[in-house]
N, CA, C, O and the ligand as a Tripos MOL2 file, in Angstrom:
@<TRIPOS>MOLECULE
protein
  273   271    69     0     0
PROTEIN
NO_CHARGES

@<TRIPOS>ATOM
      1 N           5.5210  124.3100  200.0090 N.3       1 MET1
      2 CA          4.7940  123.1990  200.6290 C.3       1 MET1
      3 C           5.7110  122.2590  201.3930 C.2       1 MET1
      4 O           5.3950  121.8490  202.5100 O.2       1 MET1
      5 N           6.8280  121.9220  200.8040 N.am      2 LEU2
      6 CA          7.7220  120.9690  201.4480 C.3       2 LEU2
      7 C           8.2040  121.5190  202.7850 C.2       2 LEU2
      8 O           8.3880  120.7730  203.7480 O.2       2 LEU2
      9 N           8.4030  122.8220  202.8310 N.am      3 ALA3
     10 CA          8.8510  123.4500  204.0620 C.3       3 ALA3
     11 C           7.7890  123.2880  205.1440 C.2       3 ALA3
     12 O           8.1070  123.0280  206.3050 O.2       3 ALA3
     13 N           6.5310  123.4430  204.7550 N.am      4 ILE4
     14 CA          5.4270  123.3220  205.7100 C.3       4 ILE4
     15 C           5.3290  121.8800  206.2070 C.2       4 ILE4
     16 O           5.1850  121.6400  207.4060 O.2       4 ILE4
     17 N           5.4080  120.9320  205.2910 N.am      5 VAL5
     18 CA          5.3190  119.5220  205.6740 C.3       5 VAL5
     19 C           6.4760  119.1660  206.5890 C.2       5 VAL5
     20 O           6.3000  118.4590  207.5810 O.2       5 VAL5
     21 N           7.6660  119.6630  206.2500 N.am      6 GLY6
     22 CA          8.8410  119.3720  207.0460 C.3       6 GLY6
     23 C           8.7300  119.9440  208.4430 C.2       6 GLY6
     24 O           9.1880  119.3470  209.4170 O.2       6 GLY6
     25 N           8.1150  121.1120  208.5230 N.am      7 LYS7
     26 CA          7.9930  121.7770  209.8120 C.3       7 LYS7
     27 C           7.0450  121.0190  210.7400 C.2       7 LYS7
     28 O           7.2910  120.9080  211.9410 O.2       7 LYS7
     29 N           5.9830  120.5140  210.1800 N.am      8 PHE8
     30 CA          4.9690  119.8820  211.0180 C.3       8 PHE8
     31 C           5.0800  118.3600  211.0520 C.2       8 PHE8
     32 O           4.3740  117.7020  211.8170 O.2       8 PHE8
     33 N           5.9510  117.8070  210.2370 N.am      9 GLY9
     34 CA          6.1300  116.3700  210.2400 C.3       9 GLY9
     35 C           4.9550  115.6530  209.6020 C.2       9 GLY9
     36 O           4.1270  116.2760  208.9370 O.2       9 GLY9
     37 N           4.8820  114.3440  209.8030 N.am     10 PRO10
     38 CA          3.8340  113.5520  209.1320 C.3      10 PRO10
     39 C           2.4580  113.6830  209.7690 C.2      10 PRO10
     40 O           1.4830  113.1580  209.2300 O.2      10 PRO10
     41 N           2.3560  114.3590  210.8820 N.am     11 ARG11
     42 CA          1.0460  114.5150  211.5180 C.3      11 ARG11
     43 C           0.2820  115.6430  210.8500 C.2      11 ARG11
     44 O           0.7410  116.7850  210.8340 O.2      11 ARG11
     45 N          -0.8450  115.3380  210.3160 N.am     12 TYR12
     46 CA         -1.6170  116.3550  209.6200 C.3      12 TYR12
     47 C          -2.7790  116.8000  210.4890 C.2      12 TYR12
     48 O          -3.8020  116.1240  210.5890 O.2      12 TYR12
     49 N          -2.5990  117.9370  211.1060 N.am     13 GLY13
     50 CA         -3.6380  118.4660  211.9780 C.3      13 GLY13
     51 C          -4.6400  119.2880  211.1970 C.2      13 GLY13
     52 O          -4.5890  119.3510  209.9690 O.2      13 GLY13
     53 N          -5.5440  119.9100  211.9130 N.am     14 ALA14
     54 CA         -6.6030  120.6980  211.2890 C.3      14 ALA14
     55 C          -6.0250  121.8750  210.5170 C.2      14 ALA14
     56 O          -6.5160  122.2250  209.4440 O.2      14 ALA14
     57 N          -4.9890  122.4800  211.0640 N.am     15 THR15
     58 CA         -4.3760  123.6290  210.3960 C.3      15 THR15
     59 C          -3.8130  123.2180  209.0440 C.2      15 THR15
     60 O          -3.9750  123.9140  208.0410 O.2      15 THR15
     61 N          -3.1470  122.0700  209.0460 N.am     16 ILE16
     62 CA         -2.5630  121.5820  207.8010 C.3      16 ILE16
     63 C          -3.6530  121.2670  206.7860 C.2      16 ILE16
     64 O          -3.5280  121.5850  205.6030 O.2      16 ILE16
     65 N          -4.7240  120.6370  207.2640 N.am     17 ARG17
     66 CA         -5.8100  120.2990  206.3370 C.3      17 ARG17
     67 C          -6.4130  121.5620  205.7440 C.2      17 ARG17
     68 O          -6.7770  121.5930  204.5690 O.2      17 ARG17
     69 N          -6.5160  122.6020  206.5610 N.am     18 LYS18
     70 CA         -7.0270  123.8750  206.0490 C.3      18 LYS18
     71 C          -6.1000  124.4330  204.9890 C.2      18 LYS18
     72 O          -6.5470  124.9540  203.9670 O.2      18 LYS18
     73 N          -4.7980  124.3180  205.2420 N.am     19 ARG19
     74 CA         -3.8170  124.7750  204.2680 C.3      19 ARG19
     75 C          -3.9550  123.9870  202.9700 C.2      19 ARG19
     76 O          -3.9050  124.5550  201.8790 O.2      19 ARG19
     77 N          -4.1260  122.6910  203.0960 N.am     20 TYR20
     78 CA         -4.2700  121.8650  201.9060 C.3      20 TYR20
     79 C          -5.5440  122.2100  201.1540 C.2      20 TYR20
     80 O          -5.5690  122.1880  199.9230 O.2      20 TYR20
     81 N          -6.5980  122.5290  201.8850 N.am     21 ALA21
     82 CA         -7.8510  122.9170  201.2520 C.3      21 ALA21
     83 C          -7.6530  124.1880  200.4420 C.2      21 ALA21
     84 O          -8.1840  124.3200  199.3400 O.2      21 ALA21
     85 N          -6.8900  125.1160  200.9900 N.am     22 ALA22
     86 CA         -6.6040  126.3650  200.2790 C.3      22 ALA22
     87 C          -5.7920  126.0860  199.0270 C.2      22 ALA22
     88 O          -6.0020  126.7050  197.9840 O.2      22 ALA22
     89 N          -4.8580  125.1400  199.1430 N.am     23 ILE23
     90 CA         -4.0300  124.7880  197.9960 C.3      23 ILE23
     91 C          -4.8650  124.0790  196.9350 C.2      23 ILE23
     92 O          -4.7090  124.3190  195.7380 O.2      23 ILE23
     93 N          -5.7510  123.2040  197.3950 N.am     24 GLU24
     94 CA         -6.6470  122.5180  196.4620 C.3      24 GLU24
     95 C          -7.4410  123.5360  195.6430 C.2      24 GLU24
     96 O          -7.6530  123.3640  194.4430 O.2      24 GLU24
     97 N          -7.8730  124.6000  196.3230 N.am     25 GLU25
     98 CA         -8.6370  125.6240  195.6350 C.3      25 GLU25
     99 C          -7.7660  126.3150  194.5920 C.2      25 GLU25
    100 O          -8.2140  126.6070  193.4830 O.2      25 GLU25
    101 N          -6.5260  126.5690  194.9650 N.am     26 LEU26
    102 CA         -5.5970  127.1960  194.0250 C.3      26 LEU26
    103 C          -5.3690  126.2960  192.8140 C.2      26 LEU26
    104 O          -5.2410  126.7720  191.6860 O.2      26 LEU26
    105 N          -5.3220  124.9970  193.0650 N.am     27 GLN27
    106 CA         -5.0690  124.0580  191.9860 C.3      27 GLN27
    107 C          -6.2120  124.0320  190.9830 C.2      27 GLN27
    108 O          -6.0100  123.7670  189.7980 O.2      27 GLN27
    109 N          -7.4010  124.3090  191.4680 N.am     28 ARG28
    110 CA         -8.5550  124.2860  190.5670 C.3      28 ARG28
    111 C          -8.5950  125.5350  189.7050 C.2      28 ARG28
    112 O          -9.1270  125.5240  188.5950 O.2      28 ARG28
    113 N          -8.0300  126.6020  190.2250 N.am     29 LYS29
    114 CA         -8.0020  127.8390  189.4580 C.3      29 LYS29
    115 C          -6.9140  127.7610  188.3880 C.2      29 LYS29
    116 O          -5.9070  127.0690  188.5360 O.2      29 LYS29
    117 N          -7.1530  128.4760  187.3350 N.am     30 LYS30
    118 CA         -6.1580  128.4880  186.2760 C.3      30 LYS30
    119 C          -4.9740  129.3550  186.6970 C.2      30 LYS30
    120 O          -5.1310  130.4220  187.2890 O.2      30 LYS30
    121 N          -3.8000  128.8600  186.3720 N.am     31 GLN31
    122 CA         -2.5790  129.5510  186.7350 C.3      31 GLN31
    123 C          -1.9650  130.2430  185.5150 C.2      31 GLN31
    124 O          -2.2790  129.9230  184.3690 O.2      31 GLN31
    125 N          -1.1000  131.1810  185.7950 N.am     32 GLN32
    126 CA         -0.4590  131.9070  184.7050 C.3      32 GLN32
    127 C           0.6450  131.0540  184.0800 C.2      32 GLN32
    128 O           1.4650  130.4470  184.7690 O.2      32 GLN32
    129 N           0.6300  131.0370  182.7690 N.am     33 CYS33
    130 CA          1.6380  130.2710  182.0350 C.3      33 CYS33
    131 C           2.9660  131.0200  182.0620 C.2      33 CYS33
    132 O           3.0100  132.2180  181.7840 O.2      33 CYS33
    133 N           4.0570  130.3110  182.3990 N.am     34 PRO34
    134 CA          5.3690  130.9830  182.4060 C.3      34 PRO34
    135 C           5.8940  131.2640  181.0050 C.2      34 PRO34
    136 O           6.8640  132.0030  180.8400 O.2      34 PRO34
    137 N           5.2560  130.6780  179.9980 N.am     35 TYR35
    138 CA          5.7200  130.8690  178.6200 C.3      35 TYR35
    139 C           4.9670  131.9850  177.9080 C.2      35 TYR35
    140 O           5.5740  132.9120  177.3730 O.2      35 TYR35
    141 N           3.6440  131.8890  177.9050 N.am     36 CYS36
    142 CA          2.8700  132.8740  177.1610 C.3      36 CYS36
    143 C           2.2070  133.8930  178.0880 C.2      36 CYS36
    144 O           1.5590  134.8320  177.6250 O.2      36 CYS36
    145 N           2.3720  133.7040  179.3950 N.am     37 LYS37
    146 CA          1.8800  134.6470  180.4120 C.3      37 LYS37
    147 C           0.3530  134.7320  180.4810 C.2      37 LYS37
    148 O          -0.1940  135.6350  181.1130 O.2      37 LYS37
    149 N          -0.3160  133.8060  179.8420 N.am     38 LYS38
    150 CA         -1.7770  133.8010  179.9200 C.3      38 LYS38
    151 C          -2.2220  132.8960  181.0580 C.2      38 LYS38
    152 O          -1.5380  131.9350  181.4110 O.2      38 LYS38
    153 N          -3.3540  133.2110  181.6150 N.am     39 LYS39
    154 CA         -3.8730  132.3850  182.7130 C.3      39 LYS39
    155 C          -4.6360  131.2020  182.1340 C.2      39 LYS39
    156 O          -5.8600  131.1140  182.2360 O.2      39 LYS39
    157 N          -3.8960  130.3180  181.5390 N.am     40 SER40
    158 CA         -4.5120  129.1800  180.8640 C.3      40 SER40
    159 C          -3.9250  127.8630  181.3160 C.2      40 SER40
    160 O          -4.0990  126.8370  180.6590 O.2      40 SER40
    161 N          -3.2340  127.8910  182.4320 N.am     41 VAL41
    162 CA         -2.5470  126.6830  182.8750 C.3      41 VAL41
    163 C          -3.4290  125.8820  183.8120 C.2      41 VAL41
    164 O          -3.9240  126.3810  184.8230 O.2      41 VAL41
    165 N          -3.6080  124.6330  183.4460 N.am     42 LYS42
    166 CA         -4.3690  123.7120  184.2840 C.3      42 LYS42
    167 C          -3.4540  122.6460  184.8280 C.2      42 LYS42
    168 O          -2.5120  122.2140  184.1630 O.2      42 LYS42
    169 N          -3.7430  122.2230  186.0480 N.am     43 ARG43
    170 CA         -2.9400  121.1730  186.6560 C.3      43 ARG43
    171 C          -3.4690  119.8110  186.1990 C.2      43 ARG43
    172 O          -4.6320  119.4760  186.4230 O.2      43 ARG43
    173 N          -2.6040  119.0420  185.5620 N.am     44 LEU44
    174 CA         -3.0100  117.7160  185.0910 C.3      44 LEU44
    175 C          -2.8590  116.6820  186.2040 C.2      44 LEU44
    176 O          -3.7310  115.8400  186.4170 O.2      44 LEU44
    177 N          -1.7640  116.7660  186.8840 N.am     45 ALA45
    178 CA         -1.4830  115.8470  187.9850 C.3      45 ALA45
    179 C          -0.4870  116.5310  188.8960 C.2      45 ALA45
    180 O          -0.0610  117.6560  188.6350 O.2      45 ALA45
    181 N          -0.1210  115.8540  189.9570 N.am     46 LYS46
    182 CA          0.8390  116.4480  190.8910 C.3      46 LYS46
    183 C           2.1360  116.7870  190.1570 C.2      46 LYS46
    184 O           2.8270  115.9020  189.6520 O.2      46 LYS46
    185 N           2.4510  118.0630  190.1070 N.am     47 GLY47
    186 CA          3.6970  118.5020  189.4800 C.3      47 GLY47
    187 C           3.6550  118.5510  187.9740 C.2      47 GLY47
    188 O           4.6760  118.7980  187.3330 O.2      47 GLY47
    189 N           2.4690  118.3160  187.3860 N.am     48 LEU48
    190 CA          2.3640  118.3470  185.9310 C.3      48 LEU48
    191 C           1.2870  119.3510  185.5150 C.2      48 LEU48
    192 O           0.1500  119.2960  185.9830 O.2      48 LEU48
    193 N           1.6690  120.2550  184.6380 N.am     49 TRP49
    194 CA          0.7910  121.3520  184.2470 C.3      49 TRP49
    195 C           0.6920  121.4440  182.7410 C.2      49 TRP49
    196 O           1.6190  121.0700  182.0220 O.2      49 TRP49
    197 N          -0.4260  121.9400  182.2700 N.am     50 GLU50
    198 CA         -0.5900  122.1320  180.8350 C.3      50 GLU50
    199 C          -1.2180  123.4930  180.5860 C.2      50 GLU50
    200 O          -2.1860  123.8850  181.2360 O.2      50 GLU50
    201 N          -0.6320  124.2070  179.6160 N.am     51 CYS51
    202 CA         -1.1890  125.4910  179.2160 C.3      51 CYS51
    203 C          -2.1250  125.2670  178.0400 C.2      51 CYS51
    204 O          -1.7390  124.7140  177.0090 O.2      51 CYS51
    205 N          -3.3680  125.7090  178.2180 N.am     52 LYS52
    206 CA         -4.3520  125.4980  177.1600 C.3      52 LYS52
    207 C          -4.1660  126.4990  176.0220 C.2      52 LYS52
    208 O          -4.7090  126.3260  174.9310 O.2      52 LYS52
    209 N          -3.4000  127.5330  176.2920 N.am     53 SER53
    210 CA         -3.2060  128.5830  175.2990 C.3      53 SER53
    211 C          -2.0970  128.2260  174.3130 C.2      53 SER53
    212 O          -2.3150  128.2190  173.1010 O.2      53 SER53
    213 N          -0.9010  127.9290  174.8380 N.am     54 CYS54
    214 CA          0.2240  127.6020  173.9590 C.3      54 CYS54
    215 C           0.4740  126.0960  173.9150 C.2      54 CYS54
    216 O           1.3890  125.6320  173.2350 O.2      54 CYS54
    217 N          -0.3420  125.3390  174.6390 N.am     55 GLU55
    218 CA         -0.3180  123.8730  174.6260 C.3      55 GLU55
    219 C           1.0000  123.2830  175.1000 C.2      55 GLU55
    220 O           1.3620  122.1670  174.7240 O.2      55 GLU55
    221 N           1.7060  124.0270  175.9160 N.am     56 LYS56
    222 CA          2.9320  123.5030  176.5060 C.3      56 LYS56
    223 C           2.5840  122.7250  177.7580 C.2      56 LYS56
    224 O           1.7070  123.1070  178.5330 O.2      56 LYS56
    225 N           3.2940  121.6250  177.9340 N.am     57 LYS57
    226 CA          3.1650  120.8670  179.1720 C.3      57 LYS57
    227 C           4.4750  120.9820  179.9180 C.2      57 LYS57
    228 O           5.5490  120.9080  179.3200 O.2      57 LYS57
    229 N           4.3890  121.1580  181.1900 N.am     58 PHE58
    230 CA          5.6240  121.2650  181.9440 C.3      58 PHE58
    231 C           5.4560  120.7020  183.3390 C.2      58 PHE58
    232 O           4.3750  120.7470  183.9260 O.2      58 PHE58
    233 N           6.5360  120.1780  183.8470 N.am     59 ALA59
    234 CA          6.5330  119.5690  185.1690 C.3      59 ALA59
    235 C           7.2040  120.4960  186.1590 C.2      59 ALA59
    236 O           8.2600  121.0710  185.8990 O.2      59 ALA59
    237 N           6.5610  120.6190  187.2890 N.am     60 LEU60
    238 CA          7.1390  121.4300  188.3610 C.3      60 LEU60
    239 C           6.9980  120.6590  189.6560 C.2      60 LEU60
    240 O           5.9930  119.9880  189.8900 O.2      60 LEU60
    241 N           7.9950  120.7600  190.4760 N.am     61 ASP61
    242 CA          7.9080  120.1390  191.7980 C.3      61 ASP61
    243 C           7.1560  121.0530  192.7400 C.2      61 ASP61
    244 O           7.6600  121.4640  193.7860 O.2      61 ASP61
    245 N           5.9400  121.3590  192.3390 N.am     62 ALA62
    246 CA          5.1730  122.3070  193.1430 C.3      62 ALA62
    247 C           3.6950  121.9410  193.0440 C.2      62 ALA62
    248 O           3.2620  121.2770  192.1020 O.2      62 ALA62
    249 N           2.9480  122.3830  194.0230 N.am     63 TYR63
    250 CA          1.5170  122.0980  194.0220 C.3      63 TYR63
    251 C           0.7600  123.1660  193.2480 C.2      63 TYR63
    252 O          -0.3420  122.9270  192.7560 O.2      63 TYR63
    253 N           1.3450  124.3110  193.1480 N.am     64 PHE64
    254 CA          0.7760  125.3550  192.3230 C.3      64 PHE64
    255 C           1.8820  126.2920  191.8840 C.2      64 PHE64
    256 O           2.9450  126.3460  192.5030 O.2      64 PHE64
    257 N           1.6340  127.0180  190.8350 N.am     65 LEU65
    258 CA          2.6380  127.9290  190.3120 C.3      65 LEU65
    259 C           2.7370  129.1570  191.2140 C.2      65 LEU65
    260 O           1.7370  129.7910  191.5480 O.2      65 LEU65
    261 N           3.9250  129.4580  191.5810 N.am     66 THR66
    262 CA          4.1040  130.5950  192.4760 C.3      66 THR66
    263 C           4.3210  131.8740  191.6580 C.2      66 THR66
    264 O           4.9050  131.8530  190.5740 O.2      66 THR66
    265 N           3.8480  132.9430  192.1970 N.am     67 LYS67
    266 CA          4.0340  134.2410  191.5500 C.3      67 LYS67
    267 C           5.3520  134.8420  192.0200 C.2      67 LYS67
    268 O           5.6810  134.8250  193.2070 O.2      67 LYS67
    269 N           6.0820  135.3640  191.0700 N.am     68 LYS68
    270 CA          7.3610  135.9640  191.4290 C.3      68 LYS68
    271 C           7.2750  137.4680  191.3300 C.2      68 LYS68
    272 O           8.2580  138.1610  191.5950 O.2      68 LYS68
    273 ZN          1.1250  129.1640  177.6510 Zn       69 ZN69
@<TRIPOS>BOND
     1     1     2 1
     2     2     3 1
     3     3     4 2
     4     3     5 am
     5     5     6 1
     6     6     7 1
     7     7     8 2
     8     7     9 am
     9     9    10 1
    10    10    11 1
    11    11    12 2
    12    11    13 am
    13    13    14 1
    14    14    15 1
    15    15    16 2
    16    15    17 am
    17    17    18 1
    18    18    19 1
    19    19    20 2
    20    19    21 am
    21    21    22 1
    22    22    23 1
    23    23    24 2
    24    23    25 am
    25    25    26 1
    26    26    27 1
    27    27    28 2
    28    27    29 am
    29    29    30 1
    30    30    31 1
    31    31    32 2
    32    31    33 am
    33    33    34 1
    34    34    35 1
    35    35    36 2
    36    35    37 am
    37    37    38 1
    38    38    39 1
    39    39    40 2
    40    39    41 am
    41    41    42 1
    42    42    43 1
    43    43    44 2
    44    43    45 am
    45    45    46 1
    46    46    47 1
    47    47    48 2
    48    47    49 am
    49    49    50 1
    50    50    51 1
    51    51    52 2
    52    51    53 am
    53    53    54 1
    54    54    55 1
    55    55    56 2
    56    55    57 am
    57    57    58 1
    58    58    59 1
    59    59    60 2
    60    59    61 am
    61    61    62 1
    62    62    63 1
    63    63    64 2
    64    63    65 am
    65    65    66 1
    66    66    67 1
    67    67    68 2
    68    67    69 am
    69    69    70 1
    70    70    71 1
    71    71    72 2
    72    71    73 am
    73    73    74 1
    74    74    75 1
    75    75    76 2
    76    75    77 am
    77    77    78 1
    78    78    79 1
    79    79    80 2
    80    79    81 am
    81    81    82 1
    82    82    83 1
    83    83    84 2
    84    83    85 am
    85    85    86 1
    86    86    87 1
    87    87    88 2
    88    87    89 am
    89    89    90 1
    90    90    91 1
    91    91    92 2
    92    91    93 am
    93    93    94 1
    94    94    95 1
    95    95    96 2
    96    95    97 am
    97    97    98 1
    98    98    99 1
    99    99   100 2
   100    99   101 am
   101   101   102 1
   102   102   103 1
   103   103   104 2
   104   103   105 am
   105   105   106 1
   106   106   107 1
   107   107   108 2
   108   107   109 am
   109   109   110 1
   110   110   111 1
   111   111   112 2
   112   111   113 am
   113   113   114 1
   114   114   115 1
   115   115   116 2
   116   115   117 am
   117   117   118 1
   118   118   119 1
   119   119   120 2
   120   119   121 am
   121   121   122 1
   122   122   123 1
   123   123   124 2
   124   123   125 am
   125   125   126 1
   126   126   127 1
   127   127   128 2
   128   127   129 am
   129   129   130 1
   130   130   131 1
   131   131   132 2
   132   131   133 am
   133   133   134 1
   134   134   135 1
   135   135   136 2
   136   135   137 am
   137   137   138 1
   138   138   139 1
   139   139   140 2
   140   139   141 am
   141   141   142 1
   142   142   143 1
   143   143   144 2
   144   143   145 am
   145   145   146 1
   146   146   147 1
   147   147   148 2
   148   147   149 am
   149   149   150 1
   150   150   151 1
   151   151   152 2
   152   151   153 am
   153   153   154 1
   154   154   155 1
   155   155   156 2
   156   155   157 am
   157   157   158 1
   158   158   159 1
   159   159   160 2
   160   159   161 am
   161   161   162 1
   162   162   163 1
   163   163   164 2
   164   163   165 am
   165   165   166 1
   166   166   167 1
   167   167   168 2
   168   167   169 am
   169   169   170 1
   170   170   171 1
   171   171   172 2
   172   171   173 am
   173   173   174 1
   174   174   175 1
   175   175   176 2
   176   175   177 am
   177   177   178 1
   178   178   179 1
   179   179   180 2
   180   179   181 am
   181   181   182 1
   182   182   183 1
   183   183   184 2
   184   183   185 am
   185   185   186 1
   186   186   187 1
   187   187   188 2
   188   187   189 am
   189   189   190 1
   190   190   191 1
   191   191   192 2
   192   191   193 am
   193   193   194 1
   194   194   195 1
   195   195   196 2
   196   195   197 am
   197   197   198 1
   198   198   199 1
   199   199   200 2
   200   199   201 am
   201   201   202 1
   202   202   203 1
   203   203   204 2
   204   203   205 am
   205   205   206 1
   206   206   207 1
   207   207   208 2
   208   207   209 am
   209   209   210 1
   210   210   211 1
   211   211   212 2
   212   211   213 am
   213   213   214 1
   214   214   215 1
   215   215   216 2
   216   215   217 am
   217   217   218 1
   218   218   219 1
   219   219   220 2
   220   219   221 am
   221   221   222 1
   222   222   223 1
   223   223   224 2
   224   223   225 am
   225   225   226 1
   226   226   227 1
   227   227   228 2
   228   227   229 am
   229   229   230 1
   230   230   231 1
   231   231   232 2
   232   231   233 am
   233   233   234 1
   234   234   235 1
   235   235   236 2
   236   235   237 am
   237   237   238 1
   238   238   239 1
   239   239   240 2
   240   239   241 am
   241   241   242 1
   242   242   243 1
   243   243   244 2
   244   243   245 am
   245   245   246 1
   246   246   247 1
   247   247   248 2
   248   247   249 am
   249   249   250 1
   250   250   251 1
   251   251   252 2
   252   251   253 am
   253   253   254 1
   254   254   255 1
   255   255   256 2
   256   255   257 am
   257   257   258 1
   258   258   259 1
   259   259   260 2
   260   259   261 am
   261   261   262 1
   262   262   263 1
   263   263   264 2
   264   263   265 am
   265   265   266 1
   266   266   267 1
   267   267   268 2
   268   267   269 am
   269   269   270 1
   270   270   271 1
   271   271   272 2
@<TRIPOS>SUBSTRUCTURE
     1 MET1         2 RESIDUE 1 A MET
     2 LEU2         6 RESIDUE 1 A LEU
     3 ALA3        10 RESIDUE 1 A ALA
     4 ILE4        14 RESIDUE 1 A ILE
     5 VAL5        18 RESIDUE 1 A VAL
     6 GLY6        22 RESIDUE 1 A GLY
     7 LYS7        26 RESIDUE 1 A LYS
     8 PHE8        30 RESIDUE 1 A PHE
     9 GLY9        34 RESIDUE 1 A GLY
    10 PRO10       38 RESIDUE 1 A PRO
    11 ARG11       42 RESIDUE 1 A ARG
    12 TYR12       46 RESIDUE 1 A TYR
    13 GLY13       50 RESIDUE 1 A GLY
    14 ALA14       54 RESIDUE 1 A ALA
    15 THR15       58 RESIDUE 1 A THR
    16 ILE16       62 RESIDUE 1 A ILE
    17 ARG17       66 RESIDUE 1 A ARG
    18 LYS18       70 RESIDUE 1 A LYS
    19 ARG19       74 RESIDUE 1 A ARG
    20 TYR20       78 RESIDUE 1 A TYR
    21 ALA21       82 RESIDUE 1 A ALA
    22 ALA22       86 RESIDUE 1 A ALA
    23 ILE23       90 RESIDUE 1 A ILE
    24 GLU24       94 RESIDUE 1 A GLU
    25 GLU25       98 RESIDUE 1 A GLU
    26 LEU26      102 RESIDUE 1 A LEU
    27 GLN27      106 RESIDUE 1 A GLN
    28 ARG28      110 RESIDUE 1 A ARG
    29 LYS29      114 RESIDUE 1 A LYS
    30 LYS30      118 RESIDUE 1 A LYS
    31 GLN31      122 RESIDUE 1 A GLN
    32 GLN32      126 RESIDUE 1 A GLN
    33 CYS33      130 RESIDUE 1 A CYS
    34 PRO34      134 RESIDUE 1 A PRO
    35 TYR35      138 RESIDUE 1 A TYR
    36 CYS36      142 RESIDUE 1 A CYS
    37 LYS37      146 RESIDUE 1 A LYS
    38 LYS38      150 RESIDUE 1 A LYS
    39 LYS39      154 RESIDUE 1 A LYS
    40 SER40      158 RESIDUE 1 A SER
    41 VAL41      162 RESIDUE 1 A VAL
    42 LYS42      166 RESIDUE 1 A LYS
    43 ARG43      170 RESIDUE 1 A ARG
    44 LEU44      174 RESIDUE 1 A LEU
    45 ALA45      178 RESIDUE 1 A ALA
    46 LYS46      182 RESIDUE 1 A LYS
    47 GLY47      186 RESIDUE 1 A GLY
    48 LEU48      190 RESIDUE 1 A LEU
    49 TRP49      194 RESIDUE 1 A TRP
    50 GLU50      198 RESIDUE 1 A GLU
    51 CYS51      202 RESIDUE 1 A CYS
    52 LYS52      206 RESIDUE 1 A LYS
    53 SER53      210 RESIDUE 1 A SER
    54 CYS54      214 RESIDUE 1 A CYS
    55 GLU55      218 RESIDUE 1 A GLU
    56 LYS56      222 RESIDUE 1 A LYS
    57 LYS57      226 RESIDUE 1 A LYS
    58 PHE58      230 RESIDUE 1 A PHE
    59 ALA59      234 RESIDUE 1 A ALA
    60 LEU60      238 RESIDUE 1 A LEU
    61 ASP61      242 RESIDUE 1 A ASP
    62 ALA62      246 RESIDUE 1 A ALA
    63 TYR63      250 RESIDUE 1 A TYR
    64 PHE64      254 RESIDUE 1 A PHE
    65 LEU65      258 RESIDUE 1 A LEU
    66 THR66      262 RESIDUE 1 A THR
    67 LYS67      266 RESIDUE 1 A LYS
    68 LYS68      270 RESIDUE 1 A LYS
    69 ZN69       273 GROUP 0 **** ****
């Protein structure tokens, strides 16, 4: 995300808003937990995630968990 923001600067055009909409959708979906590998991770706030399965909370400088 930071790379995208840096590339386009502070002007948020329609393309960027579409990208953010896609990210918002990803944020609503449950993400895979890096600890227990279950898709039980919910985003609590920007950069803060909680796994409902193993109850771990973790902070990431990311808008969503990336798949490796
Ligand atoms: Zn977990």
